[in-house]
C-alpha positions in Angstrom: 118.5 87.6 89.1 116.8 87.3 92.4 113.5 85.5 93.1 112.1 85.6 96.8 109.4 82.7 97.0 107.6 81.5 99.9 105.5 78.3 99.2 105.6 79.4 95.5 106.5 76.1 93.8 103.5 76.1 91.6 104.3 79.5 90.5 108.0 79.0 89.9 106.9 75.9 87.7 105.0 78.3 85.3 107.7 81.0 85.6 111.0 79.4 85.3 110.7 77.9 81.7 110.3 81.5 80.3 113.0 83.0 82.5 115.5 80.3 81.4 114.6 80.8 77.6 115.1 84.6 78.0 117.9 84.9 80.4 121.5 85.4 78.7 123.7 82.4 79.3 126.2 84.7 81.3 123.6 85.2 84.1 122.4 83.5 87.0 119.1 82.6 89.1 118.8 82.9 92.7 115.9 81.8 94.2 115.4 82.7 98.1 113.4 79.8 99.4 111.6 81.9 101.9 110.2 79.7 104.8 108.7 77.4 102.3 106.7 74.2 103.3 105.8 73.0 100.0 109.2 71.2 99.1 110.4 74.3 97.0 114.1 74.0 97.8 114.4 70.2 97.1 112.2 70.5 93.8 114.5 73.2 92.4 117.9 71.2 93.4 116.4 68.4 91.7 114.8 69.6 88.8 116.4 73.0 88.1 120.1 72.7 88.0 120.4 76.5 86.7 119.0 77.7 89.8 121.0 78.4 93.1 118.8 78.2 96.1 119.3 80.5 99.2 117.4 78.6 102.0 115.7 80.5 104.9 113.8 78.3 107.4 111.8 81.2 108.4 109.9 83.5 106.5 111.4 86.9 105.6 109.9 90.2 104.5 110.3 91.0 100.7 113.2 93.5 101.9 115.2 90.8 103.8 114.8 88.1 101.2 115.8 90.2 98.3 118.8 91.7 100.1 119.9 88.0 101.0 119.7 87.1 97.2 121.5 90.3 96.3 124.2 89.2 98.9 124.8 86.2 96.9 124.6 87.6 93.5 127.8 87.7 91.5 126.9 90.0 88.6 126.9 93.9 87.8 123.4 93.8 87.3 120.4 92.7 89.8 117.1 91.8 88.7 114.4 91.3 91.4 111.4 89.4 90.1 108.1 88.3 92.0 107.3 84.6 91.6 104.0 85.6 90.1 105.5 87.5 87.2 105.4 85.7 83.7 108.0 87.4 81.2 107.5 88.3 77.6 110.2 87.2 75.3 113.1 89.7 75.1 112.6 91.0 78.8 116.2 91.0 80.0 117.6 92.3 76.7 115.2 95.3 76.8 116.1 96.2 80.5 119.9 96.0 79.6 119.7 98.3 76.8 118.2 101.0 79.1 121.6 101.0 80.9 123.5 101.7 77.6 121.0 104.7 76.6 120.6 106.3 79.9 123.5 107.8 81.8 124.0 106.9 85.5 120.9 104.6 85.5 119.9 102.9 88.7 116.8 101.0 87.5 115.2 100.0 84.4 111.4 98.8 85.1 109.0 96.7 83.0 105.8 97.3 81.7 103.3 95.5 83.7 100.1 93.8 82.5 97.4 91.8 84.4 95.7 88.6 82.9 92.9 89.0 80.7 89.7 90.2 82.5 91.6 91.6 85.5 91.6 95.2 86.2 95.0 96.7 85.4 96.3 98.2 88.7 100.0 98.6 87.8 101.7 99.7 84.5 105.3 100.2 85.3 105.0 103.8 84.9 105.0 105.0 88.5 104.6 108.6 89.4 103.8 110.7 92.5 100.6 112.7 91.6 97.2 113.2 93.5 94.2 114.1 91.5 91.9 114.0 94.4 92.2 114.5 98.3 91.4 110.9 98.9 93.7 109.5 96.1 97.0 107.6 97.2 99.8 109.7 96.5 101.4 107.4 94.1 100.0 105.8 91.0 100.8 104.0 87.7 99.8 105.8 84.6 98.9 104.2 81.5 101.8 104.7 79.1 101.2 106.5 75.7 101.9 104.7 72.5 105.6 105.1 71.4 106.5 106.2 74.9 109.8 104.6 76.3 112.7 105.4 78.9 110.2 108.1 80.7 111.6 108.8 84.0 109.6 107.0 86.8 109.9 107.7 90.4 111.0 104.0 91.3 111.0 100.8 89.4 108.7 97.9 90.6 110.5 95.6 93.1 108.8 92.7 91.4 110.3 93.4 87.8 113.2 95.7 87.6 116.8 95.4 86.8 119.2 97.4 89.0 123.0 98.4 88.9 124.5 96.3 91.6 127.1 98.5 92.6 124.7 101.5 93.2 122.3 99.1 95.0 125.2 98.2 97.3 126.3 101.7 97.8 122.7 102.5 99.0 122.9 99.8 101.6 120.5 97.6 99.7 116.8 97.6 100.4 115.6 99.3 103.8 114.4 96.5 105.9 112.0 98.7 108.0 109.3 98.0 105.4 107.7 95.0 107.1 106.5 92.7 105.7 106.4 94.3 102.2 105.2 97.4 100.3 106.9 100.9 99.7 110.4 99.6 99.8 110.8 99.8 96.1 109.7 103.6 96.3 112.0 104.1 99.1 115.0 102.4 97.2 114.2 104.4 93.9 113.8 107.7 95.9 117.1 107.3 97.6 118.9 106.6 94.2 117.3 109.7 92.7 118.8 111.7 95.6 122.1 110.7 94.4 121.2 111.7 90.8 120.6 108.3 89.6 117.5 107.7 87.6 115.0 104.9 87.2 113.1 104.5 83.7 110.1 102.8 82.4 110.9 100.3 79.5 108.1 99.7 77.1 109.7 96.7 75.6 110.2 94.7 78.7 106.9 93.2 79.4 105.3 91.0 82.3 102.1 89.7 83.2 101.4 90.1 87.0 99.3 87.4 88.9 98.7 90.2 91.5 99.3 89.4 95.1 99.6 85.5 94.4 101.6 85.1 97.5 100.7 88.0 99.9 97.1 87.5 99.6 97.7 83.8 101.2 99.1 85.4 104.3 97.3 88.7 104.9 93.8 89.9 104.3 93.1 92.7 102.1 92.3 95.0 105.2 95.9 94.1 106.5 97.5 94.7 103.3 95.9 98.2 103.1 96.9 99.0 106.5 100.6 97.8 106.0 100.7 100.1 102.7 99.4 103.3 104.3 101.9 102.9 107.4 104.8 102.0 105.2 104.2 105.1 103.2 104.3 107.2 106.3 107.7 105.5 107.1 109.0 106.4 103.8 108.2 110.1 104.2 109.8 110.2 107.7 113.0 108.3 106.6 113.8 109.2 103.2 112.5 112.8 102.5 115.2 115.2 103.3 114.2 118.8 102.5 112.2 120.1 105.3 109.7 122.0 103.1 109.2 118.9 100.8 108.5 116.9 104.0 106.1 119.2 105.4 104.1 119.2 102.2 104.0 115.6 101.5 103.4 114.7 105.4 100.7 117.2 105.3 99.1 115.9 102.3 99.4 112.4 103.6 97.7 113.1 107.0 95.0 115.3 105.2 94.2 112.2 103.1 94.1 109.7 106.0 91.6 112.1 107.9 89.5 112.2 104.8 89.5 108.2 104.6 89.4 107.7 108.4 85.7 107.6 108.9 85.1 104.7 106.3 88.5 102.9 106.3 90.3 101.1 109.3 93.6 101.2 107.6 93.4 105.0 107.6 92.7 105.2 111.3 95.4 102.9 112.0 98.0 105.0 110.1 96.8 108.1 111.9 97.3 106.5 115.2 100.9 105.5 114.3 102.0 108.7 112.3 103.2 110.7 115.4 105.3 107.8 116.4 106.6 107.5 112.8 107.4 111.0 112.4 109.4 111.0 115.9 111.2 107.9 114.9 112.4 109.7 111.7 115.1 107.9 109.8 118.6 108.0 108.0 117.6 110.6 105.3 120.5 112.5 104.0 121.2 115.6 102.2 120.4 114.9 98.4 122.7 115.7 95.6 119.7 116.2 93.3 117.1 118.6 94.6 114.2 116.9 95.6 111.5 119.2 94.1 113.3 118.5 90.8 112.9 114.8 91.3 109.1 115.0 92.3 108.5 117.4 89.2 110.3 115.2 86.7 108.1 112.1 88.0 104.8 113.6 88.3 103.2 112.3 85.5 103.6 115.5 83.4 106.6 114.3 81.5 106.4 112.0 78.5 109.7 110.6 76.6 109.5 109.4 72.9 112.6 107.9 71.2 113.1 108.8 67.6 115.7 107.8 65.2 119.1 106.5 66.3 121.8 108.9 67.2 124.2 109.2 64.2 127.4 110.6 66.0 126.7 114.1 64.5 126.6 117.3 66.6 123.6 117.2 69.2 121.4 120.3 69.2 118.8 121.0 71.8 115.4 122.4 70.6 113.3 124.1 73.3 109.6 125.0 72.1 106.2 125.8 73.6 104.7 123.1 71.2 105.9 120.0 69.5 105.2 121.6 65.9 106.6 125.1 66.8 110.2 124.5 65.5 109.3 121.8 62.9 111.0 123.8 60.1 114.1 124.2 62.1 114.0 120.6 63.1 113.7 119.4 59.4 116.5 121.8 58.3 118.8 120.8 60.9 118.3 117.0 60.9 120.7 116.3 58.0 123.4 118.2 60.1 122.9 117.2 63.6 121.0 115.1 66.1 118.2 117.0 67.3 116.7 116.6 70.8 113.3 118.3 71.4 111.8 119.5 74.6 108.4 121.0 74.1 105.1 121.7 76.1 102.1 119.8 74.9 98.4 120.5 75.6 97.4 116.8 75.2 98.6 113.6 76.6 99.6 112.2 73.2 102.6 111.1 71.1 104.3 113.8 69.1 103.4 114.2 65.4 105.3 111.5 63.3 107.1 114.1 61.3 108.6 115.5 64.7 109.8 112.2 65.4 111.4 111.4 62.1 113.7 114.5 62.8 114.4 113.9 66.4 116.8 111.3 68.3 114.2 111.9 71.3 111.2 114.0 71.8 110.5 115.1 75.7 106.9 116.7 76.1 105.8 118.2 79.1 102.0 119.1 79.9 101.3 122.9 79.3 101.7 124.8 82.6 103.8 122.4 84.2 106.8 124.9 84.4 108.7 123.0 87.3 108.3 119.7 85.4 109.5 121.5 82.3 112.6 122.9 83.9 113.3 119.6 85.6 112.8 117.8 82.3 115.2 120.1 80.4 118.0 119.6 83.1 117.7 116.1 82.9 117.5 116.0 79.1 120.9 118.3 79.0 122.4 115.7 81.5 121.5 112.7 79.4 122.5 114.2 75.9 125.1 116.9 76.7 123.9 119.1 73.7 126.8 121.5 72.3 124.0 124.1 71.2 120.6 125.0 71.6 117.6 126.5 69.5 114.9 128.1 71.4 111.6 129.4 69.9 111.2 132.4 72.1 112.9 134.6 75.0 110.5 132.7 77.5 112.2 129.3 76.2 115.3 131.1 76.7 114.7 131.9 80.3 113.6 128.4 80.9 116.9 127.2 79.5 118.9 129.7 81.4 117.4 128.6 84.7 118.7 125.1 84.0 122.4 126.5 84.3 125.0 125.0 84.0 124.0 124.3 80.5 126.8 123.9 77.9 124.8 125.5 75.1 124.9 128.6 72.9 121.4 130.0 73.1 119.9 131.1 69.8 116.2 132.6 70.4 
């Protein structure tokens, strides 16, 4: 576990007892004492023998701080935690379970709540979607009841567990994102490009005392400007496919022009945009198509675990609605482990009788065909079903578009 902390002794005093109670005994806590002037390092060394302190006399950006802590870490998983996050019991166990259940997982991220009376700005379920032209391209959706292990674009850098080997293979957090913001998006996106997913974990909960550190050193206007400029840096550095870059860059500049008359941060970002685009960055050809990544993490896909797999043959069911193949699901459940991928007209959990039959139900908003294909491909990659049951010739075509699929199609 790596916790960057700048003058956060009071925050650590509230946070560390819960961490120590919940953390496995075969784990470590590394606090990067990040230019603190409140005696954090001395206090930790005297009061918390479980904590190893990495001392930086000068303040570091979030990226540089977590990279320094990660370089000192010795275990196969890396948990990055802001010092203003309070953990629910079972936090670490829930995140670790995700690595057992999702192949090639890069990041498991927690459900984020805010203190009572504070408007919830983060949830942990991060998607790229824009409902209105002036909306920021990224948002956090409210998870549905029972939703778990849904794919997200990235995990929050303040409460996520990472595969340490994959993290190091990516070169760690990109330090271009000064002093903070968007570095976690960049990291998660680069992992997705390798085919390494990030997922939302419902049972891992934190309470976020939002911006308890950054707000002491930057004004709200400065933080807004940092966010806008760093998002443009992400597009220029990490989006590889030319058509995808043009679409997202045009969307970003259109939004900034829309906001510029009334928002200084938008004007500053527009002034910086040409130099950012010209500078570019180290983007590489992705192994997983970027349109598939964005379709899968657009907020149009929801995942619901059902009963535990029973080591029976896995059969994929593909339907136009959650109930369309219910009779087949119920008839097959005794002989196989069914996995359902279906369109849905409502953002709601699948009916209970569907979940009782399935090991997993993946629902996709009706009409989102690119998201449906992406969800099918990812589901096949996760479960490796031997056969498939499809509702119609249209569903057969969707499945055929997801080749290679190790399944016998049976419309």
